[in-house]
N, C-alpha and C positions, 0 to 999 in steps of 0.2 A: 566611599562614594566618589572621592576625587579620582582615585585610580580607575574606577569603572568608567568615569567620564573621559579620562585620558585614553583608555583602550577603545572606547566607542569613537572618539574623535580620530584616533589613528586609523581605525577601520574605515571610517567615512572618507578620510583623506586618501587612503589607499584606493578605495573604490572610485573616487573621483579621478585619480590618476589613471587607473587601469581602464576605466570606462571611456577614456579618450582615445584608446588604441583599438582600431577596428579588428585587428587580428586577435587580440586578447578577448574582445567581446564575442567574436565568432567561436573561439575555443571555449569560452564560458558557456555559451548557449549550447554548443555540441555536448559538453559534459553534463549540463543540466538536462538535456533531452535524453542522454544515455541513462542517467539516474532515474528519470521518470519512466523510461521504458523498462528498466530493470524492476522498479517497484511494481509496475503494472504486471509484468511477467510473474513476479512472486505472488501477487494477489490472485492471479488466474490459477497458478499452481496450488495455492492454498484452498481456493474454492473447489478445484477439482478433487483434492484430497478429502475435503469435508463431504462432498457429494458421494464419493466412494465409500466413506465411513457410514454415511446415512443409508446408502443402499444396502450395505452389509447389515446394519441394524434392522432395516425393514425385513430383510430376508430371515433374520433371526426372530422376527415377530415382536420386536420391541415396540412399545406403544409410542404414539405420536408425541405425546407430551414429553417423554424422556428424550426422544430424538431432538425435539425442539430445544430443550434445556441444554443438551450436551453439544449440539452442533451450531446453534444460533440460526439455523435455517427457519424461515417462516413456515407456518402451518400449511400455507398454500404451496410452498415449494416442496414440502414433504409429501403432500397429497399428489402433486404432479409426479414425484419420483415413484410413488406407489403405483401409478398408472402405467409406468414404463415396463 
């Protein structure tokens, strides 16, 4: 427990020191934004892949319940894909 507190204190002290430097803060924010953008791009790609799989399942005549269970898409989303 004592070591965990020391690590936390050291991290907080380092953040306090770093947060006083505008250049470091700008670099931190730029990196944070880049990571969020990357995460967003990955989510979009994952969603696109899931939709592609669901469309393939629809074309194969797989029932809505199975598509729902395997893809996580809502039943409304599946119905919308069927109309396409």
